[in-house]
C-alpha positions as CSV (number, residue, x, y, z in Angstrom):
1,M,-0.1,0.3,0.1
2,K,1.2,3.5,-0.6
3,K,0.2,6.4,0.1
4,A,-0.6,9.6,-1.5
5,Y,-2.0,13.3,-0.1
6,W,-4.1,15.8,-1.3
7,G,-5.0,19.3,-1.0
8,Y,-6.3,22.3,-3.4
9,T,-6.2,26.1,-4.3
10,I,-9.1,28.4,-6.3
11,G,-6.9,30.5,-8.6
12,D,-2.9,31.9,-8.5
13,R,-2.2,31.8,-4.5
14,E,-1.3,28.9,-2.2
15,D,-3.6,29.7,0.7
16,V,-7.0,30.2,-1.4
17,N,-9.9,27.8,-0.6
18,F,-13.0,27.5,-0.1
19,P,-14.5,26.3,3.8
20,D,-14.6,22.6,4.3
21,E,-18.0,22.7,4.9
22,F,-18.9,24.0,1.2
23,Y,-16.2,21.8,-0.9
24,E,-16.7,18.1,-1.9
25,P,-13.4,16.1,-1.8
26,P,-12.3,13.7,-4.3
27,K,-14.8,10.6,-4.2
28,K,-13.1,7.4,-5.2
29,F,-14.9,5.7,-8.0
30,R,-17.1,3.0,-6.9
31,S,-18.5,5.3,-4.2
32,G,-22.2,5.1,-5.1
33,Y,-22.1,3.4,-8.2
34,D,-25.2,1.8,-9.2
35,Q,-24.9,-1.8,-8.8
36,H,-27.1,-2.9,-10.7
37,Y,-24.7,-3.6,-13.7
38,D,-23.5,-6.8,-15.2
39,H,-20.0,-5.4,-15.5
40,V,-19.6,-4.6,-11.8
41,K,-19.0,-7.8,-11.3
42,C,-16.0,-7.9,-13.5
43,P,-12.4,-8.2,-12.3
44,A,-10.8,-5.8,-14.6
45,W,-13.4,-3.0,-14.0
46,K,-13.0,-2.7,-10.3
47,K,-9.2,-3.2,-10.7
48,W,-9.5,-0.2,-13.3
49,G,-11.3,1.4,-10.4
50,D,-9.3,0.4,-7.1
51,N,-6.9,3.8,-7.1
52,C,-9.0,6.1,-9.3
53,W,-11.0,8.8,-7.6
54,V,-13.8,12.0,-9.2
55,V,-13.5,15.6,-8.9
56,E,-16.6,18.0,-9.3
57,Q,-17.1,21.5,-9.8
58,P,-17.0,23.2,-6.6
59,F,-19.2,26.1,-7.3
60,S,-21.8,27.0,-10.0
61,V,-20.7,29.2,-13.3
62,G,-22.2,30.1,-16.7
63,M,-19.9,30.3,-19.7
64,K,-20.6,31.7,-23.4
65,V,-18.1,31.7,-25.9
66,D,-19.3,34.2,-28.9
67,T,-17.5,32.8,-31.5
68,K,-18.4,36.2,-33.8
69,E,-17.2,38.4,-30.8
70,K,-14.3,36.2,-30.1
71,R,-15.1,36.5,-26.8
72,F,-15.6,34.3,-23.6
73,G,-17.8,35.7,-21.1
74,T,-19.0,34.2,-17.5
75,D,-21.8,35.0,-14.8
76,L,-18.8,35.8,-12.0
77,T,-17.8,39.0,-10.9
78,Q,-14.5,40.5,-12.8
79,K,-12.3,39.7,-9.6
80,A,-13.9,36.1,-9.4
81,Y,-13.6,35.7,-13.2
82,E,-9.8,36.5,-13.3
83,N,-8.9,34.3,-10.3
84,Y,-10.8,31.3,-11.9
85,F,-10.0,31.4,-15.3
86,H,-7.2,31.9,-17.6
87,L,-7.2,31.7,-21.4
88,G,-4.5,31.1,-23.6
89,D,-2.9,33.4,-26.7
90,N,-4.4,30.6,-28.9
91,W,-7.8,29.6,-26.9
92,L,-9.8,30.5,-30.4
93,K,-7.9,29.0,-32.9
94,G,-9.0,24.9,-32.5
95,K,-12.0,23.4,-33.8
96,Y,-12.9,24.2,-30.2
97,P,-12.4,27.0,-27.7
98,E,-9.9,25.9,-25.0
99,V,-10.1,27.6,-21.6
100,Q,-8.7,26.9,-18.4
101,M,-9.9,26.9,-15.0
102,K,-8.1,27.5,-12.0
103,L,-9.1,24.8,-9.8
104,S,-6.1,23.3,-8.8
105,L,-5.8,19.7,-7.2
106,Q,-2.6,19.0,-5.4
107,V,-1.9,15.5,-5.2
108,W,1.3,14.2,-3.8
109,T,3.4,11.8,-2.3
110,K,6.7,10.5,-0.2
111,E,6.8,7.2,-2.0
112,K,8.5,6.6,-5.3
113,D,7.2,5.4,-8.7
114,V,4.0,7.2,-8.3
115,W,2.1,8.5,-11.3
116,I,-1.1,10.3,-11.9
117,E,-3.5,10.3,-15.3
118,Q,-6.1,12.9,-15.2
119,I,-9.4,11.6,-17.3
120,P,-12.5,13.4,-19.0
121,H,-16.0,12.7,-17.4
122,P,-17.6,10.9,-20.0
123,L,-21.2,12.7,-19.2
124,L,-19.3,16.3,-18.9
125,A,-19.8,16.4,-22.7
126,R,-23.9,16.3,-22.0
127,H,-23.1,19.6,-20.6
128,G,-21.0,21.0,-23.8
129,F,-17.2,20.6,-22.6
130,E,-14.8,18.1,-22.8
131,V,-11.5,18.1,-20.0
132,I,-8.1,18.0,-21.9
133,P,-6.0,14.5,-20.2
134,A,-3.2,14.1,-19.0
135,T,-0.5,12.1,-17.0
136,F,2.7,12.1,-15.1
137,P,4.9,11.1,-12.3
138,I,3.8,13.1,-8.7
139,S,6.9,11.0,-7.7
140,V,9.5,13.3,-9.3
141,W,7.1,16.0,-10.8
142,H,5.6,18.6,-8.5
143,R,2.9,20.3,-9.9
144,P,-1.1,20.1,-9.8
145,L,-3.8,19.1,-11.9
146,V,-5.8,21.8,-13.3
147,V,-9.3,22.0,-15.5
148,G,-8.0,22.8,-19.3
149,L,-11.3,22.4,-20.7
150,K,-12.8,22.1,-24.8
151,I,-16.2,24.2,-25.0
152,L,-17.9,22.0,-27.6
153,D,-20.7,24.0,-27.8
154,V,-20.2,27.5,-29.0
155,N,-22.8,30.6,-29.5
156,Q,-24.9,29.0,-26.2
157,N,-25.6,30.0,-22.9
158,L,-23.5,26.6,-20.9
159,M,-23.8,26.2,-17.6
160,L,-20.9,24.2,-14.9
161,A,-23.7,23.6,-11.9
162,K,-21.6,23.1,-8.5
163,G,-21.2,18.8,-8.4
164,T,-21.0,18.4,-11.8
165,P,-18.1,15.3,-12.6
166,L,-15.5,17.5,-14.0
167,Y,-13.3,14.7,-14.5
168,Y,-11.6,11.5,-13.1
169,F,-7.4,10.8,-11.1
170,R,-5.9,7.4,-11.2
171,L,-2.7,6.5,-9.3
172,Y,-0.8,4.1,-10.3
173,S,2.9,2.2,-10.7
174,K,5.0,1.4,-13.5
175,Y,6.8,-0.9,-11.5
176,G,4.7,-3.5,-9.8
177,D,0.6,-3.4,-8.6
178,H,0.3,-1.1,-6.1
179,D,-3.1,-0.1,-4.1
180,F,-2.8,3.3,-2.9
181,H,-4.2,5.4,0.2
182,L,-5.5,9.0,-0.1
183,E,-5.8,11.3,2.6
184,K,-6.2,15.4,3.0
185,K,-2.6,16.5,3.8
186,D,-1.5,20.1,2.2
187,P,2.1,19.8,0.4
188,P,4.3,21.6,2.1
189,A,7.1,24.5,1.4
190,A,9.5,21.8,-0.5
191,W,6.6,21.2,-2.8
192,H,5.3,24.7,-3.2
193,K,9.2,25.4,-3.7
194,L,9.5,22.5,-6.9
195,H,6.5,23.7,-8.3
196,K,7.7,26.9,-8.6
197,Q,10.5,26.0,-10.5
198,S,8.4,24.1,-12.9
199,N,6.5,27.0,-13.5
200,V,9.5,29.4,-14.0
201,L,10.7,26.6,-16.3
202,R,7.2,26.7,-18.5
203,E,7.4,30.5,-18.6
204,F,10.5,30.4,-20.2
205,A,11.0,27.3,-21.5
206,P,7.7,26.0,-22.7
207,F,6.8,22.2,-23.1
208,K,10.7,21.4,-22.1
209,S,9.0,20.0,-18.7
210,W,9.0,16.5,-19.9
211,E,13.0,16.2,-20.6
212,V,13.2,17.4,-16.8
213,I,10.9,14.5,-15.5
214,T,12.7,12.1,-17.5
215,Q,16.2,13.0,-16.5
216,R,14.3,12.8,-12.9
217,L,12.8,9.3,-13.8
218,S,16.5,8.0,-14.6
219,N,18.7,9.6,-12.0
220,K,15.5,8.1,-9.3
221,E,16.6,5.0,-10.6
222,R,19.8,5.4,-9.4
223,N,18.4,6.6,-5.6
224,W,18.2,9.9,-6.4
225,K,17.4,11.8,-3.6
226,C,15.1,15.2,-3.6
227,P,16.9,17.9,-2.2
228,F,14.1,18.9,-0.3
229,K,13.6,17.3,2.9
230,W,9.6,16.9,3.3
231,N,7.9,18.2,6.5
């Protein structure tokens, strides 16, 4: 059994989040799952869901992309909009507009060989959105999961209600078959320092992070140790 921990923030700061009574923590994939399906007896399906959790939208927000005006609008206040959404320079150049919600889930671990996979929730498309998937090793790369969205339905009002499933995340190891225990614990200062370094790399050398990840994975196989001491 390997241990992993999670925390979250809203926006760009490291200390902004909702009251515990308002925010729904990640839910185990099979928690509350309809047991009437035949596939719930399938060992392969059970194995896939053993180390899988669901992340939901924490508050309701309306959105609209106006392709004629090349504008993205929401029903949030201007301050909340600036804190929660990010639009890249090319947000409207693909087939579907692409925006980012700054709901940051910080999943971290002290273990070796731990990867995380972010998987779009299939029902989100019914609301006009699709989360952009990702995977990376949280044992050597210190960054949160954020919510990159493709907006599938444009020129119409869309609503992302509180409690709408956004994505799954799965924890796994490439070497060995491990189960994972997940508990809430904010990442230590060392994690945040390494995360800031990854942000600097992204700013000055975009899309070069995988080169660093590859080097760290190689070094860790030779008993490389993190330069920081976890609390």
